[in-house]
N, C-alpha and C positions, 0 to 999 in steps of 0.2 A: 720876508723872511729874516729871522733873528737866529745869530749863531752863539753858541757859548760853551761853557766847561763847567765841571762841578767842584764846588766847595773850597779849593786851595788854589791860591796863586803863590806861585814859586819865584816871582820876580821882584816883589815888593818889600820881602823880608818881615812880613807880618801875618800872623796865623789867626784865622778867625773860628778856629775849631779846638781851642785849647780846652783840656778838660782835667779832672783829678779824681783821685780814687774816693770811694764811697767812705772808707775810714777816716779820711781827712776832711769830711764835709763840715762846713760851718756856714752861716749866713755871710760872713764876711769874705770867706773863701769864694762863695758863690758871687757875690757882688763884684769882686776883683776880677774873677775869670770872665764873667759875662762882658763886664765893662771892657776889658781887652778885646773879646770876640767881637763886639758890635763896632768898636773903633776900627778895628782891622776890617770888618765887613765893609765899613763906609770907604775905606781906603782901596779895597778891592773893586768896589762898584766905580769909583772914580776912575781908576785905572782902566776898567772895562769900558766905560763911556768914551774916554779917550781915544780907545781903540777899535770903537765900533763892534764890541762884544756885549750885545744887549741881551743875551739871555744867561742866566746864572743860577745854580742849584745851591741854595744855602744850606750849610752843614746842620745835620741834626744835633751837633754838639753845641750849637750857639748858646743854649741855656742848659748846662749840664744838670741830670737828674731832675728836670722839670716834670717828668711823669712819675717819679719815684716817690711813695709815701713820705720819705724823709724831708722832701721839699715842702714845706709850709710857707715859704716866703712868697711875698706878693710881686713877683718879678714883673709881671704885666704892668702894675701902677708905678713900681719903682723907676722902671726904664722907660716910663712914658714919652719923655723928651726926645730920647735917643731913637726909640723904635719908631716914632712919628716922623722924625728928621729922615730916617733911612727910607721909610715908606714914601714920603714926599719927594725924596731924590728919585726913587725907582719910576714913580708916576711921571714925574716932570720929564725924565731921560726917555721915556717910553720903552722901558726895560721889561723883560719877562722874567718872572722867578718861579723856581720850583723847589720842592724839597723831597727826599727819598730815604725814608726810615730803613734801618738795616733789615737783614733777612729774618730776623726773630719776629716780625709783624707776621702773625699767623691767624688771620681771622676765621679760618675754616679748621681750627685745631679741635679735636674731640675734647680735649681739656678746657673746661670753662675757664679756669685760672689764667691759661695763656692767652685765651681770647680777651679777657677782661684787661690784662698788662697790654696787649696789642691795642685795644681801644684807647686806654690812657695815653698811650705814646702818640696815637693819632690825633687824640684831642690836644696834646701840647703843640704838635706841629701846626694844626689849624689854628690854635690859639694865637701863635707867633705871627702868622700870616695876617690873621684878623686884626691883631694888635698894631701891625704896620699900615693897616687901612688898605690892603690890596684887595682887588675884586676876585670873583671866582675863577679868572683865568690863571691865577698863581695855584699851582696844583701840588698835590702830595700823591707821589706814585709809590705803588707796592706791587710785589709779586703775589700770585694767587695763593701761595702757601704750599702745604705738603699734600700728598695723594692718601696717606694713611691706609694703604692697602685695597681702598676703594675709591677710585677716581670719580665716579659718578656721584657717590655720597658727598664726597669732599667738595664737589662743585656746588652741589644742592645746598651744603651747608654754608659755603660762602655767600651765596645769594641770600639765604636766610639771615645771616649775620649782617650782611650789607644793608639789608631792608630794615634792620632794627636800629642802625646807626642814627645819630642826630643829624638833622638837615645840615648843620654848619659843618660836618665832616663830609657828608655825602657830596655837597657842592663842589668840594676839592678834590676828592679822591678819584684816582685813574689807576687802572691796572696795566701792567706790562708783561709781554710774553717773555718767558725766561728760556734758558739754553738746555733744560734737562726735564721738566716735568710738564709744563703748560705751554703749549705753543699758541701761535696767534688763533688757530682754529677754535681752541678752547676759550681763550679770551673774548672771541667774538660771540662764543655761545653764552657766556656770562653777561657780555654787553647787551644781548638781545633780551636776557631774562630781566635784568634789573637796570638798563639805561646808563651803563656806567662807561666813560670814554675809555679807549685803548690806545696806550703809547705803543707805537711799533718800535721795536728794538731791532735794528737791522742785522746786527751781528749774532744776537740771539737766534733770529730767524735762520741765518746759515746754519747754526749747531742744530736747530730743532725745527721741522716743518713738515707739511705734508705735500710739498712739491710746488706749492704756490710761488709763482713768479713775483719778482720785487714790485713791479708795477701793481699787480692785483693786490699784493699785500698792503702796499701803502694805501691803495684806493679804499680797501675793506676797513683799514683801521681809522682813516681819517673821516670816513662816513659816520663814526660813532660819536664825533664831537659836534656839540650843538654851538649856537651863537654865544651862549653865555659862558661856554667853556674856553673861548679864544680859539686861536688857531692850533691846529692839531700839533702835537709834539712828537719828535722822532729821536731816538737814541741811536747814535751812530758809533761804532768802532770796527775793528777788524782784527784778525788773528795775529797773535804775537809769533813772528817767525822762530821755529823750533821749540815754542813753547806747548804745553798740554792744550788739548782741543778745549777751546772756550776762553783762553786767557787773552785778555785785552791787550792790544798793542801798546807799546812804549812810545812810539813816534807815529805820526801821520803818515800813512802811505798816500802821498799827494795824487799819484795816478788813480788808485782806487776811489779816493775821495771824489776826484773830478768825474770819474765815471759814474759814481752814485748820484751826484748833482744833476748830471746830464740825463741820467735815467729817471730822475724825479721831477724833471722838468714838467711844469703844468700843475704840479701840487702845491698848495699854500701850506707850508710847514715850518716850524721852528725846530732847529737841530741842536740836541745837545751832544757834545763830542766827548765820548768817554774814553779818551786817550790819556796815557798815564802822565805824559809831561805837561798836561793841563793847558795853560795859555800859550805856550809856545806852539803847540799843534793848532790851537784855536785861530791864533794870528795867521798862520798858514792857510788855514781853511778860509778865513775872511778874504784873502788874497784871491783864492780861487773862485770865490762866490762873486766876487767883485768883476773879475775877468769874464765870468759867464753872465754877468748882468742880473744876479738873482738878488741882490740887496737894494 
C-alpha cells in the first residue's frame, strides 16, 4: 500500500502549481512558469521519497493553458529532458502518480462545446503522464459530471462520450463517486457499461450513499480495477468539525484514520489523503500505517 497527498507541499518552500493570467500569456512566461513547476515537482518528489510518501497527485497547473487554443508551444518537446528525468525518478522510486482535473470536466454535458473543451483538458493530462513515460497505472480521475434534469440520460451520455475517447485517454481515465450527484452505485453502473475503474472516495460516500457499508463499498470499487490499472486507488478524508456538510478536514483525525485502515484490512489499495494540511497529515498517516503493518 502507498500513501500520499495532492499537489502541494507546504514544508519545502517551493510551489509546483504556479500559474498566470491569460491576458499576460507569452511563450517566455509559459517557459519560466513551467520550469519553476517542474523544478519544484522534483523537489516535492524527493521529499516524498525520503518520507515514504509514495503516492502523489500532480497538479493540473503544471503546464498552464496547455489545453487552451492560445498555447501552440511544443512544451512536450521543449521540456523533454526534465519530464523524462521526473518520470525516471518516479519509476525508480516505485512511486504512484495521479492527476485530478477540476470540476469543469463535464463529459456528459449536453453542450458539445463544453464536452470538447473537457476532452482537450483530458488530452493534456494524459499527454503529460505519457511524456513522463509512466504506465497506465498513473491515472486521471474525474467526476461523472452533471445531471441536467435527467440522470439516466446523463449517464448514458457519459458512457457514449467515454466510448468515443482515444485509447490513450481511456487507459488512464477513472471515475470517482461524488458527494452530491453520483454515488458509488451510479459509478458502478457506468463501470459495468464501459469497463472504467472506480476510485472509491470514502468521505463522499459518507455524504451520499445507498446504505452500503464501508467494506462492501471498497470491495465493489476495487473489483473494477484490472491488472493494467495497478492497485485500486482510494481517496480518504473526513468532515471538518463545525464546517458545512462535505467540507474536507484541515487536519487528520488519527483515530478515524486508524479505524478506516483497520476496517480496510485485507484490501490492496493505495490511499490519497485529501486533508488540507497536505504532507503534515500524510506523515501522521504513514506512522499509523507502519504501526498496523500495512506498508
